[in-house]
C-alpha positions in Angstrom: -14.8 -2.7 -5.0 -13.6 -0.7 -2.8 -13.8 -3.0 0.5 -13.7 -5.9 -1.5 -9.8 -5.1 -2.0 -9.9 -3.9 1.8 -10.2 -7.2 3.0 -8.2 -9.1 0.5 -4.8 -6.7 1.5 -5.9 -7.6 4.9 -5.5 -11.6 3.4 -3.0 -10.7 1.9 -0.4 -9.0 4.5 -2.0 -11.7 6.9 -0.2 -14.0 5.1 3.2 -12.7 3.6 4.1 -10.4 5.5 5.8 -7.2 5.2 5.0 -6.4 1.4 5.9 -3.0 0.2 3.2 -0.5 -2.3 4.9 -1.6 -5.1 3.6 -4.7 -5.4 0.9 -4.5 -3.4 -0.2 -2.3 -6.0 1.0 -4.6 -8.8 -0.5 -7.5 -7.8 -3.8 -5.7 -6.6 -3.7 -3.3 -10.1 -3.7 0.0 -8.4 -1.5 2.3 -8.1 0.6 3.0 -4.8 -0.8 6.1 -4.0 -4.5 3.8 -4.0 -2.3 0.7 -1.6 -1.5 4.5 0.4 -5.2 5.2 0.6 -6.3 2.1 1.1 -3.7 1.4 4.3 -5.3 4.8 5.9 -8.8 3.2 5.1 -7.9 -0.6 6.7 -6.1 2.3 9.9 -8.8 3.8 10.2 -11.0 0.6 10.1 -8.7 -0.6 13.1 -6.8 -2.8 11.6 -3.2 -2.9 13.1 -1.2 -1.8 9.8 2.8 0.0 10.4 5.0 0.5 7.9 7.6 1.2 7.4 10.3 3.5 4.8 13.6 1.7 3.6 15.2 -0.5 1.5 13.8 -3.3 3.3 10.4 -1.6 4.2 6.7 -2.1 3.7 3.2 -2.7 4.7 2.9 -5.0 7.5 0.0 -6.3 10.2 1.5 -5.8 13.9 3.3 -9.1 14.8 2.3 -9.5 18.2 -1.2 -8.3 17.0 -1.9 -11.0 14.5 -3.8 -14.0 14.6 -1.8 -17.3 14.5 -4.5 -18.9 11.8 -3.5 -18.1 8.4 -6.4 -17.1 6.0 -6.7 -18.3 2.6 -6.0 -16.0 -0.6 -7.8 -16.7 -3.5 
């Protein structure tokens, strides 16, 4: 279910920091294109996701807006 995956992606990014779309796609067993669509959906929902390109690129929750607490990823 998409809403479940969106929540799990948010928790994953909060716990792991910057992560490439390839790693996210592998972890959640979806395509990289699905991850890109999910990131768009998270942004539309008001989750402060940013992306960077290049060798060390990936998606992350904007650092100054992150909570201090860690979320449990099941």
